[in-house]
Residue, then its C-alpha position, 0 to 999 in steps of 0.5 A: m842711912i847713909s849719904v855721900e856727897k862729892l866725896t874725895k881722897q888724895y894721898t901724897t907719896y914720894q918716888r925714889g930709886h933703888r940705887f944707893w945713890e938715888t936713896l941718899k939723894s931722896i933724904f934731901i930731895r924727894k919727888k912729890i906724887n899726888v894720888d887721886a884714890l877717890k874723884g868726887i863719888s856720890f851715892t846714897i844707901k837706904e836702911g835694909e839695903l844689901l849693897g855690892l861695891i866692886g871694882p878692880n884692885g886699887a879702884g877705891k873700894s877699900t878707901t871708900i870703906k875706911i872712910l865710911t867706918g871712921i878710919l880714914y879722913p877724906t880730902g873733900g866731900s861730905v858723908q852722913s851715916m845714921g846721923y854721924v860724920p864717921w870720922k868725927d864721931r868716931q866713938k859714938y859711931v862705931k857702937h853702931i856698925g859692924v865690920v868683917f875684914g876676910q883678911k884681917s882677924q878680930l879674934i885673939w889667936d891663942i884663946p877660944p873665940i867665946d873668950s873674944f866674944y866675952m871681951n866684946k861683951a864688955i866693950y860694948d856693954i851687952d847686958h847678959a840676956s841679950y848677949e846669951s840670946r844673940l849668941k845663941k841665935m847666931g851660933d844656931i845659923l852658923n852651926a858654930h856653938e862646938i868651934m867657938r870654944k876651940p882656940t882660934r889658931q886651931l880653926s880652919l879659915g871657914e870656921r874662923m870666918r863664921c866666928e868673925f861674923i859672930m864677933a862683928m854682930l854681937h852688939n847688934p849693929p843696924l850697919v855691917f861692913l863686909d870686906e871680901p868675907t869669903i875670900g879663900l872659902d870652900v863652896i860650903a863655908k860660902e854657902t854658910i855665910r851667904n845664908f847667914i847674911m841673907e837672914m840678918n839682911k831679911q831681919g833689917v841689917t844694912f849690908i855693904l859688900t865689897t868682893h871679887d867674887m861674882d857669886d856673891l853678888e849674884h846671890l846676895a847684892k840687891r844693888v851694885i856700884v862699880i868703882n874704877h879709878g876713883e869714879i863711880v862708873f856704874e850703878g844699878n842692879m845685877e840684871s842692869l849690870k849684865t846688860h851694861l857689860g853686854t854679851k860680847k866675848v873676846l876669844r883667844l884660841a891656840t893650838h898645836e895644829n893649824l887652826n882654821i875656823q869659819e866665820i859663822e853667825g854670832i862670830s865676828d872680828i876674827n883676827r889671825l895672830s899666826d897659823f896656830e892662833i887666832q882671836l874672835e869676838l862671840d856674841t853670846k846671844i846668838i852663840s854659846i862658847d861650847p859650840t864655838f869650841r866645836t867648830a875648831k874641831t881640834c884639841f886646844f892647848y889653852l884658852i884665854l877668855v877675856d870679858f869686854l867689861i865697862f872698865d877701860r881695860k880687859y880683865d884676864 
């Protein structure tokens, strides 16, 4: 369905100081800075896949999504999506895709979602029978028949997101882009959204999901691509990702009292930072985190848990 070859995107920005004279100087002389958001990434997506696209903030995920949806022009490389070049054939292409952004709404704030749905019906030229059928079907799955008749401004975040999915998929797109669709949602709302995505995927809809919620990936993603600093650093399924990350954990422990922890099997590289603080490496295949707590035989003031990920920095 999608083929991406050596995709690059470079932004140009300018550096200036915050003082008055530096601001004045920048009117005439500005230091140009080139930022490589994408550095020649390549991947393919098959029809019916549910792909997770993950990585730290600033890694290039959103840039990739914006190029695939036709919003941005790339600096180099090629993209074929359902036979279209997204940024060249945008008007024809967008009729076949849906987009849900967790932090941006397609709904009109002062009117009920049902009125926004009617607007999309006209924009996408959906015949009445198909519109009614799809609206009923998605309303049943998302339990949204009542909430879609309230003004959008009166809806909770979870209720609004259910309507956002209906808005994005009324025209029955075969390809849907999801950018953090469950951000800020409670457990029940997340479960409703996940069930809807899985149901639509079973019916053949291809999804590309970007998220920082690992539970979303665990429940939904059949394949994962990890991007960091504009490059693909991992591609495979979730089990392969877990194996790739390894089972080593780094724990940093601090207490009110003198901390004394003995080196036992599964615990290594104990680094005493002070009388009250240590850092150690834990192999979770041998010993879990809970028994490690008990070996300290004291009440912890705080705990910072850091995973050794495949990236070149630690995640706090």
